[in-house]
TORMAR-384299 format. One record per residue: x, y, z of N, C-alpha, C in turn; residue in three letters. Coordinates in steps of 0.1 Angstrom, whole numbers, m for minus. Example, Ala and Ser with C-alpha at 12.3 -4.5 7.8 and 13.67 -1.06 7.14 Angstrom:
KOLNU   npx   npy   npz  capx  capy  capz   cpx   cpy   cpz resn
KOLNU   132   m57    78   123   m45    78   132   m33    78  ALA
KOLNU   128   m22    71   137   m11    71   129     0    79  SER
This chain:
KOLNU   npx   npy   npz  capx  capy  capz   cpx   cpy   cpz resn
KOLNU     5   m11     0     1    m1     0    10    12     1  GLY
KOLNU     1    22    m5    10    37    m5    13    42    11  ASP
KOLNU    23    47    15    28    51    24    18    63    33  PRO
KOLNU    18    62    46    12    72    54    23    79    63  LEU
KOLNU    26    90    62    36    96    70    31   105    82  TYR
KOLNU    34    98    94    27   110   107    38   118   108  VAL
KOLNU    33   131   111    40   142   113    40   146   131  LYS
KOLNU    52   149   136    50   154   148    49   170   151  VAL
KOLNU    43   176   160    42   189   164    46   191   177  ASN
KOLNU    43   203   183    49   209   196    45   203   208  LYS
KOLNU    49   202   220    47   195   232    36   206   237  LEU
KOLNU    27   206   241    16   217   247     9   214   261  SER
KOLNU     9   223   268     4   220   281    m8   232   284  SER
KOLNU   m20   232   288   m30   240   293   m23   246   309  THR
KOLNU   m11   239   315    m9   244   325     1   256   327  LYS
KOLNU     9   253   317    22   265   317    17   273   303  THR
KOLNU    14   270   294    10   276   283    23   279   276  GLN
KOLNU    34   272   277    49   273   274    50   261   263  LEU
KOLNU    53   262   249    54   249   242    67   246   239  PRO
KOLNU    69   232   237    85   229   237    86   223   223  TYR
KOLNU    94   219   215    97   210   204    93   198   207  ASP
KOLNU    92   188   198    89   177   202   100   169   206  PHE
KOLNU   111   172   201   124   163   200   129   168   214  TYR
KOLNU   125   180   219   131   185   234   133   173   243  TYR
KOLNU   122   163   242   124   153   249   129   141   242  LEU
KOLNU   136   132   248   144   121   241   137   109   235  LYS
KOLNU   127   116   224   121   106   216   129   101   203  TYR
KOLNU   125    89   196   129    84   183   129    94   175  CYS
KOLNU   140    96   168   143   108   159   147    99   146  LYS
KOLNU   141   103   134   147   101   120   159   102   117  PRO
KOLNU   163   101   106   178    98   104   181   116    99  SER
KOLNU   169   123    96   172   137    91   158   143    97  LYS
KOLNU   159   155   105   147   162   108   140   171    98  ILE
KOLNU   131   172    92   127   179    84   117   189    90  VAL
KOLNU   120   202    89   109   211    95    96   214    84  ASN
KOLNU    86   212    81    75   217    75    73   232    74  ASN
KOLNU    70   237    62    66   251    59    52   253    64  ALA
KOLNU    50   262    72    41   266    82    33   279    76  GLU
KOLNU    23   279    78    16   293    76    12   302    86  ASN
KOLNU     7   314    83     7   322    95     2   318   108  LEU
KOLNU   m10   311   106   m18   307   117    m9   298   127  GLY
KOLNU    m3   288   119     7   280   124    19   286   133  GLU
KOLNU    25   297   129    35   302   130    29   310   144  VAL
KOLNU    19   319   144    15   325   156    11   315   170  LEU
KOLNU     7   303   164     2   296   175    17   288   179  ARG
KOLNU    28   288   176    40   284   179    38   271   176  GLY
KOLNU    34   264   162    33   251   159    50   248   156  ASP
KOLNU    55   237   157    67   231   153    65   218   144  ARG
KOLNU    59   219   132    58   206   126    67   200   121  ILE
KOLNU    72   188   122    84   181   119    82   164   114  GLU
KOLNU    90   160   108    86   144   102    91   137   115  ASN
KOLNU    84   123   115    86   115   125    91    99   121  SER
KOLNU    92    93   130    97    79   125    83    70   125  VAL
KOLNU    71    72   126    59    66   123    56    68   111  TYR
KOLNU    56    56   103    50    54    89    40    41    89  THR
KOLNU    28    44    82    20    31    77    20    30    62  PHE
KOLNU    16    19    61    12    16    47     1    10    46  GLU
KOLNU    m9    16    35   m25    18    32   m28     2    36  MET
KOLNU   m36     1    47   m44   m13    43   m37   m26    48  ARG
KOLNU   m25   m21    55   m15   m34    57   m11   m34    72  GLU
KOLNU   m16   m45    81   m14   m43    93    m2   m43    95  ASP
KOLNU     4   m39   108    17   m41   110    17   m40   128  GLN
KOLNU    18   m56   132    18   m56   145    33   m57   149  PRO
KOLNU    33   m50   165    44   m49   172    57   m42   164  CYS
KOLNU    56   m30   160    64   m27   150    76   m17   160  LYS
KOLNU    88   m19   159    96   m16   170   105    m3   165  ILE
KOLNU   103     8   170   107    22   167   124    23   170  VAL
KOLNU   127    22   183   141    24   188   141    21   201  CYS
KOLNU   153    20   204   156    17   217   162    30   225  ARG
KOLNU   158    37   239   164    47   241   168    42   257  MET
KOLNU   181    48   261   185    49   273   185    62   281  LYS
KOLNU   176    63   293   176    78   295   186    80   305  LEU
KOLNU   193    93   303   201    99   310   196   109   321  HIS
KOLNU   201   112   329   197   119   341   191   131   336  ALA
KOLNU   195   140   326   189   151   323   177   146   314  ASP
KOLNU   176   135   303   165   131   297   155   126   306  SER
KOLNU   157   122   320   149   114   328   141   126   333  ALA
KOLNU   148   136   337   145   149   343   134   157   338  LYS
KOLNU   136   160   323   130   167   314   116   158   311  ASN
KOLNU   114   144   311   102   137   311    94   141   323  PHE
KOLNU   100   138   335    93   140   345    87   154   346  LYS
KOLNU    96   165   345    91   181   345    78   182   335  GLU
KOLNU    76   175   322    68   177   314    55   166   320  LYS
KOLNU    56   155   325    47   145   331    38   157   345  ILE
KOLNU    47   162   351    40   168   361    34   182   357  ASP
KOLNU    40   188   346    31   199   338    22   196   329  ASP
KOLNU    16   182   327     7   177   321     6   182   304  GLU
KOLNU    22   179   300    22   182   287    18   174   277  TYR
KOLNU    14   174   267     8   164   255    17   165   242  ARG
KOLNU    13   149   238    23   151   222    11   153   214  VAL
KOLNU    15   162   206     7   166   192    15   159   181  ASN
KOLNU     2   149   173     8   144   160    m3   150   152  MET
KOLNU     4   149   137    m5   153   124    m4   144   113  ILE
KOLNU   m16   139   110   m17   131    96   m23   142    85  LEU
KOLNU   m18   145    76   m22   156    66   m31   164    66  ASP
KOLNU   m26   174    81   m29   186    86   m42   185    97  ASN
KOLNU   m43   172   100   m52   169   110   m49   165   122  LEU
KOLNU   m53   172   133   m44   169   145   m50   156   150  PRO
KOLNU   m39   151   161   m46   140   168   m54   145   178  VAL
KOLNU   m62   139   184   m71   141   194   m71   126   204  ALA
KOLNU   m80   129   216   m79   118   228   m93   118   234  VAL
KOLNU   m96   105   229  m111   103   235  m112   102   249  ARG
KOLNU  m122   110   254  m127   107   269  m140   108   270  ARG
KOLNU  m144   102   284  m159    99   285  m162   113   292  GLN
KOLNU  m174   116   290  m178   128   296  m179   124   312  ARG
KOLNU  m177   139   320  m178   137   334  m191   135   341  ARG
KOLNU  m199   142   332  m215   138   339  m219   126   337  ASP
KOLNU  m211   115   330  m216   101   331  m224    97   317  GLY
KOLNU  m225   105   309  m233   103   299  m226    94   289  SER
KOLNU  m232    88   277  m224    76   270  m218    84   261  GLN
KOLNU  m222    98   256  m215   103   245  m200   105   244  SER
KOLNU  m192   106   239  m181   104   237  m172   122   234  THR
KOLNU  m162   126   242  m159   137   236  m143   138   235  THR
KOLNU  m139   147   230  m124   145   224  m114   157   231  TYR
KOLNU  m104   152   234   m92   166   238   m81   164   226  GLU
KOLNU   m74   171   225   m62   174   214   m50   166   219  HIS
KOLNU   m43   159   215   m29   153   217   m32   140   228  GLY
KOLNU   m22   136   234   m20   125   243   m10   131   254  PHE
KOLNU    m9   125   263    m2   131   275    12   119   274  ARG
KOLNU    23   128   278    34   124   277    38   111   285  VAL
KOLNU    30   110   298    29    99   305    24   103   319  GLY
KOLNU    24    95   331    15    96   338    24    95   354  PHE
KOLNU    16    95   364    20    91   378    14    82   385  LYS
KOLNU    22    75   393    11    64   399    24    55   409  GLY
KOLNU    17    46   415    27    38   424    20    25   422  ASN
KOLNU    33    12   427    28    m1   424    21    m4   436  TYR
KOLNU    12   m14   435     6   m20   446    13   m23   459  ALA
KOLNU     8   m21   469    15   m20   483    25    m9   487  GLY
KOLNU    29    m1   478    39     9   477    32    24   479  SER
KOLNU    36    32   486    33    46   484    43    55   479  LYS
KOLNU    51    51   474    63    58   466    58    60   452  GLU
KOLNU    56    74   448    50    78   437    61    77   422  GLU
KOLNU    58    71   413    65    68   403    61    74   390  LYS
KOLNU    69    78   379    69    84   370    68    73   359  TYR
KOLNU    57    72   348    57    64   334    54    70   324  PHE
KOLNU    61    66   313    60    70   300    53    62   289  ILE
KOLNU    45    70   283    35    65   270    43    61   259  ASN
KOLNU    49    46   256    58    46   249    54    33   238  ASN
KOLNU    42    31   238    35    23   231    23    30   224  HIS
KOLNU    21    28   210     8    35   205     1    22   196  LEU
KOLNU   m11    21   198   m18     9   188   m30    17   179  SER
KOLNU   m26    17   167   m33    22   158   m41    16   153  PHE
KOLNU   m57    20   151   m67    11   141   m70    21   135  ARG
KOLNU   m69    19   120   m73    29   109   m84    22   105  VAL
KOLNU   m98    32   106  m111    28    98  m110    34    82  MET
KOLNU  m113    24    73  m117    32    58  m133    29    56  PHE
KOLNU  m135    38    46  m147    38    41  m145    34    26  HIS
KOLNU  m152    24    21  m154    21     6  m159    31     0  ARG
KOLNU  m156    34   m12  m161    45   m21  m158    42   m37  ASP
KOLNU  m172    36   m42  m170    34   m56  m171    45   m66  THR
KOLNU  m176    59   m61  m177    70   m71  m163    76   m73  GLU
KOLNU  m152    75   m65  m139    82   m66  m128    74   m69  THR
KOLNU  m117    80   m75  m108    67   m79   m95    71   m72  ASP
KOLNU   m99    79   m57   m90    83   m50   m92    75   m32  ALA
KOLNU   m83    74   m27   m83    70   m10   m78    83    m3  ALA
KOLNU   m87    88     6   m84   100    14   m84    96    24  ARG
KOLNU   m75   100    37   m77    99    54   m87   112    56  ILE
KOLNU   m98   108    64  m105   118    67  m108   117    87  VAL
KOLNU   m97   109    90  m100   106   106   m87    99   111  GLY
KOLNU   m79   107   122   m69   103   127   m70   107   141  PHE
KOLNU   m73    95   149   m76    96   163   m70    88   170  GLU
KOLNU   m63    90   182   m57    84   191   m65    81   206  ARG
KOLNU   m60    72   212   m66    68   225   m57    72   234  LEU
KOLNU   m52    78   243   m43    78   254   m52    73   268  ALA
KOLNU   m51    64   271   m59    55   280   m73    60   274  PHE
KOLNU   m77    57   266   m89    63   259   m88    71   251  LEU
KOLNU   m78    70   242   m73    83   235   m78    84   220  GLY
KOLNU   m77    96   211   m81    95   197   m74   104   190  SER
KOLNU   m76   107   176   m72   117   169   m77   117   154  GLY
KOLNU   m76   125   140   m80   126   131   m70   131   119  LEU
KOLNU   m74   125   104   m65   127    94   m70   129    78  SER
KOLNU   m66   135    71   m70   133    58   m60   136    44  SER
KOLNU   m59   125    39   m46   126    29   m52   118    13  ILE
KOLNU   m47   119     4   m49   113    m7   m40   100   m11  GLY
KOLNU   m46    92   m19   m37    81   m23   m41    76   m37  TYR
KOLNU   m36    70   m43   m44    63   m56   m36    48   m53  ARG
KOLNU   m49    40   m54   m50    25   m51   m45    18   m64  LEU
KOLNU   m37     9   m62   m33    m2   m72   m42    m7   m82  SER
KOLNU   m39    m6   m97   m50    m9  m109   m59   m23  m107  SER
KOLNU   m53   m32   m99   m62   m43   m98   m71   m43   m87  ASP
KOLNU   m75   m33   m81   m86   m29   m70   m99   m25   m78  GLN
KOLNU  m107   m30   m77  m120   m29   m83  m130   m15   m74  LEU
KOLNU  m127   m15   m64  m132    m2   m56  m119     4   m50  THR
KOLNU  m125    17   m45  m116    25   m37  m120    27   m20  TYR
KOLNU  m112    32   m13  m115    35     1  m109    48     3  VAL
KOLNU  m118    53    13  m113    67    21  m112    64    34  ILE
KOLNU  m101    66    41   m97    65    57  m105    75    63  ILE
KOLNU  m112    70    70  m123    78    81  m119    79    94  VAL
KOLNU  m112    73    99  m109    72   113   m96    66   119  HIS
KOLNU   m86    67   124   m78    60   130   m75    60   145  CYS
KOLNU   m80    52   156   m82    51   168   m69    43   174  VAL
KOLNU   m65    50   183   m53    46   189   m52    42   204  ALA
KOLNU   m49    33   210   m45    29   224   m34    34   229  LEU
KOLNU   m30    44   235   m18    47   240   m11    42   255  VAL
KOLNU    m3    30   255     1    26   269    15    27   272  ASN
KOLNU    17    24   285    29    23   288    35    11   291  SER
KOLNU    45     4   286    47    m9   283    64   m10   288  ILE
KOLNU    65   m18   298    80   m21   303    83   m31   291  ASN
KOLNU    90   m30   281    94   m42   271   107   m48   275  HIS
KOLNU   105   m62   272   116   m73   277   122   m78   264  GLU
KOLNU   135   m83   262   139   m87   253   150   m97   258  TYR
KOLNU   154  m108   250   165  m117   255   178  m112   249  LYS
KOLNU   180  m110   236   188  m103   230   187   m91   224  GLU
KOLNU   193   m81   221   191   m70   210   199   m69   198  TRP
KOLNU   188   m73   185   196   m72   176   194   m57   166  ASP
KOLNU   202   m51   164   199   m36   156   191   m35   145  GLU
KOLNU   197   m48   137   193   m53   123   177   m54   123  LYS
KOLNU   176   m66   134   160   m69   135   157   m71   151  ASN
KOLNU   153   m61   156   148   m64   169   139   m70   171  PRO
KOLNU   137   m78   182   124   m85   188   126   m84   204  GLN
KOLNU   111   m83   208   108   m80   223    99   m93   225  VAL
KOLNU   100   m98   237    92  m107   243    78  m101   246  THR
KOLNU    76   m89   248    64   m86   250    54   m84   242  THR
KOLNU    57   m86   228    50   m84   217    60   m89   205  CYS
KOLNU    52   m96   195    58  m100   183    52   m98   173  ASN
KOLNU    57   m91   160    51   m92   149    50  m105   141  LYS
KOLNU    56  m112   145    57  m128   136    45  m133   140  ASP
KOLNU    43  m135   151    34  m145   159    19  m138   160  THR
KOLNU    18  m122   160    10  m114   160     6  m112   175  LYS
KOLNU    16  m114   184    13  m115   199    12  m100   203  ASN
KOLNU     3   m98   209     0   m80   209     1   m77   224  LEU
KOLNU     3   m64   226     2   m59   241   m10   m63   247  ILE
KOLNU    m8   m71   261   m17   m70   271   m18   m62   281  GLN
KOLNU   m34   m60   284   m33   m49   295   m29   m52   309  GLY
KOLNU   m24   m63   312   m16   m64   322     0   m63   323  SER
KOLNU     4   m58   313    19   m57   311    24   m48   320  THR
KOLNU    37   m52   327    41   m37   336    45   m24   328  VAL
KOLNU    43   m12   333    43    m1   325    60     6   326  PRO
KOLNU    63    14   318    75    17   318    78    31   326  GLN
KOLNU    86    24   333    94    36   342   100    47   340  GLU
KOLNU    99    60   342   111    67   339   119    70   348  VAL
KOLNU   133    68   349   143    73   357   156    73   352  ASP
KOLNU   168    79   356   178    78   351   185    62   348  ALA
KOLNU   189    61   336   196    47   336   187    37   331  GLY
KOLNU   172    40   331   163    31   327   164    33   310  LYS
KOLNU   161    18   305   161    19   292   145    16   286  GLU
KOLNU   141    25   274   127    25   271   127    20   256  VAL
KOLNU   120    11   255   119     8   239   103    11   233  VAL
KOLNU   103    21   220    93    27   216    89    18   202  PHE
KOLNU    73    14   207    66     5   197    55     8   192  THR
KOLNU    47     4   180    35     9   178    28    m4   170  TYR
KOLNU    17    m5   170     8   m15   162     0    m5   153  ASP
KOLNU    m3   m12   140   m15    m5   131   m24   m15   127  VAL
KOLNU   m38   m14   123   m46   m25   120   m55   m16   113  THR
KOLNU   m64   m20   103   m74   m17    96   m84   m24    93  PHE
KOLNU   m98   m12    93  m109   m18    97  m120    m9    88  LYS
KOLNU  m128   m16    81  m136    m7    73  m148    m2    83  GLU
KOLNU  m154     9    78  m163    17    84  m172    26    75  SER
KOLNU  m183    31    84  m194    36    76  m194    51    75  ASP
KOLNU  m183    57    85  m181    73    82  m176    78    69  ILE
KOLNU  m184    88    64  m178    92    50  m171   105    52  LYS
KOLNU  m165   109    40  m156   119    40  m158   134    45  TRP
KOLNU  m173   135    40  m179   147    46  m180   151    61  ALA
KOLNU  m179   137    70  m178   139    81  m164   141    92  SER
KOLNU  m154   140    82  m144   138    89  m139   147   102  ARG
KOLNU  m147   161    99  m142   170   109  m154   167   120  TRP
KOLNU  m160   158   119  m171   158   132  m164   157   143  ASP
KOLNU  m151   147   146  m149   144   157  m143   159   165  THR
KOLNU  m138   169   160  m134   179   164  m147   190   170  TYR
KOLNU  m161   188   163  m169   194   170  m175   186   184  LEU
KOLNU  m167   180   190  m172   173   202  m161   174   212  LEU
KOLNU  m151   182   207  m139   184   218  m148   190   230  MET
KOLNU  m138   185   242  m140   189   257  m132   192   262  ASN
KOLNU  m118   197   258  m108   201   267  m105   215   268  ASP
KOLNU  m113   222   259  m112   240   261  m113   242   275  ASP
KOLNU  m104   250   279  m104   257   294  m104   273   289  GLN
KOLNU  m111   277   303  m112   292   301   m99   299   307  ILE
KOLNU   m92   304   298   m80   313   306   m82   323   313  HIS
KOLNU   m87   323   325   m92   336   334   m79   345   332  TRP
KOLNU   m66   338   335   m57   352   340   m53   359   326  PHE
KOLNU   m54   349   314   m54   362   301   m65   367   298  SER
KOLNU   m77   366   300   m88   376   303   m87   386   308  ILE
KOLNU   m85   382   322   m83   394   334   m70   402   331  ILE
KOLNU   m60   397   326   m51   405   324   m52   418   310  ASN
KOLNU   m57   413   298   m64   422   286   m73   431   293  SER
KOLNU   m81   426   302   m91   436   305   m86   448   313  LEU
KOLNU   m76   443   322   m67   454   327   m62   462   319  MET
KOLNU   m53   457   309   m47   467   301   m55   478   294  ILE
KOLNU   m66   472   287   m75   480   282   m81   490   290  VAL
KOLNU   m89   489   303   m87   498   311   m81   506   314  LEU
KOLNU   m67   504   318   m57   511   321   m55   519   310  PHE
KOLNU   m53   521   295   m53   526   286   m64   537   283  LEU
KOLNU   m73   528   287   m86   537   283   m87   550   292  SER
KOLNU   m87   547   307   m82   557   316   m75   568   313  GLY
KOLNU   m59   564   309   m50   571   303   m54   582   292  MET
KOLNU   m62   576   281   m65   584   270   m76   593   277  VAL
KOLNU   m85   589   285   m98   599   289   m93   608   298  ALA
KOLNU   m82   608   307   m75   617   313   m69   629   304  MET
KOLNU   m63   624   296   m56   631   287   m69   643   278  ILE
KOLNU   m75   637   273   m86   641   266   m92   654   276  MET
KOLNU   m97   647   286  m105   656   296   m96   668   300  MET
KOLNU   m84   670   303   m76   679   302   m72   688   293  ARG
KOLNU   m71   682   284   m72   693   270   m81   699   268  THR
KOLNU   m92   691   269  m108   698   267  m110   708   276  LEU
KOLNU  m107   708   290  m110   715   299  m100   726   300  TYR
KOLNU   m89   728   295   m81   740   292   m87   748   280  LYS
KOLNU   m90   742   266   m96   748   259  m112   753   260  ASP
KOLNU  m118   746   269  m129   754   272  m130   766   282  ILE
KOLNU  m119   766   291  m117   774   300  m113   788   290  ALA
KOLNU  m105   782   281   m98   797   271  m113   803   263  ASN
KOLNU  m119   793   260  m134   798   253  m142   807   263  TYR
KOLNU  m143   808   273  m152   813   282  m144   825   281  ASN
KOLNU  m129   829   283  m120   839   284  m123   846   272  GLN
KOLNU  m127   844   261  m128   853   249  m134   866   250  LEU
KOLNU  m131   878   246  m138   888   250  m144   898   238  GLU
KOLNU  m140   893   226  m147   899   216  m153   887   206  THR
KOLNU  m163   890   194  m168   880   187  m157   875   175  GLN
KOLNU  m150   884   174  m139   878   162  m129   869   168  ASP
KOLNU  m126   869   182  m121   861   186  m125   849   190  GLU
KOLNU  m138   849   192  m147   835   196  m148   830   182  ALA
KOLNU  m148   835   168  m150   828   156  m135   822   157  GLN
KOLNU  m124   824   158  m112   818   156  m112   804   163  GLU
KOLNU  m106   797   154  m105   781   158   m92   778   166  GLU
KOLNU   m92   773   177   m79   772   185   m83   759   193  THR
KOLNU   m66   755   196   m68   743   207   m71   728   199  GLY
KOLNU   m79   723   201   m80   709   195   m89   711   182  TRP
KOLNU   m97   722   183  m104   723   169   m97   723   156  LYS
KOLNU   m83   728   159   m73   727   148   m74   713   141  LEU
KOLNU   m74   704   149   m71   690   142   m79   686   130  VAL
KOLNU   m90   691   127   m98   689   118   m90   695   104  HIS
KOLNU   m83   705   105   m77   713    94   m65   703    89  GLY
KOLNU   m58   698    98   m46   690    96   m51   678    85  ASP
KOLNU   m62   673    88   m67   662    76   m66   665    63  VAL
KOLNU   m69   677    59   m69   683    46   m55   689    44  PHE
KOLNU   m48   690    52   m33   694    49   m22   690    44  ARG
KOLNU   m16   691    30    m9   683    26     5   682    32  ALA
KOLNU    13   671    36    27   672    45    34   675    32  PRO
KOLNU    47   682    36    60   683    29    64   672    23  ILE
KOLNU    67   672     9    70   661     4    63   649     1  ASN
KOLNU    52   653     0    39   643     0    42   634   m11  TYR
KOLNU    51   637   m22    52   626   m33    62   615   m29  GLY
KOLNU    67   615   m17    75   607   m14    67   593   m10  LEU
KOLNU    56   600    m3    48   587     3    38   580    m9  LEU
KOLNU    37   586   m19    31   580   m30    37   568   m38  CYS
KOLNU    28   558   m42    31   547   m50    30   548   m61  VAL
KOLNU    38   549   m72    34   550   m87    36   536   m91  TYR
């Protein structure tokens, strides 16, 4: 199948409002990092879109895909812990549609809502221990859902969803299927379960790495009871992911419906109050200046002794004449 390239964006947090580059943390890097050209809106949002090591093939399942193995040094472990404390989220993109995370509504209703990105990790403790530990989400299980379309000759992604402990995301991209296909498909959704897995292996082979916690040959997938991956200096982290494809009845026109159900919007009261204070302060300064200027002019008008003096325009009334008065060397300001 045609290749699908997942891109990574900034690390963001609603707790600190300070974005970081994805590769600020010690994630797996491609051989060459390529920055995408960004539009004005992406620049103003502080986006940093780059390529990643996550690649799919159209309609081809990939169980237990090993990305890389990392050893955390003291600085790397510290950075991960800080970002977990600040609730930073990983943002991924597939054809300009951002990843989202599925969440159940807090009111207990059955409807599902979504949040942008998935968390870097989480904090918890082992059974029987009160010591709090940090864990990283290092395994991503994608399930790409597609819709068969007999009216078009292209397949387009319309959904890229990820689940971080029930997460999600969306995307849209175009492909041309091989000529032996009688029907064409449209990718409409991609659900992924994000987990923390302490992968184990007997012997590491750089050319053909294998882990015992999952196996791509036997299709042994990750089990929910697997021990999570702890974050600490000297710890070794293996990053993996799964990809499966499934048919869906979601259509291309509905690919943005996921974002209409977003529930992660938080009111930034500090920013609102700060903006209001600045507006009130500046408005007060302008009002004081205008009042002082008008007060002096009105006092001068009341002191005029003759009718001729009253007809002369002075003070702030002279401003209207400046509007129609040509400046010196006005030709330099013209565009020919």
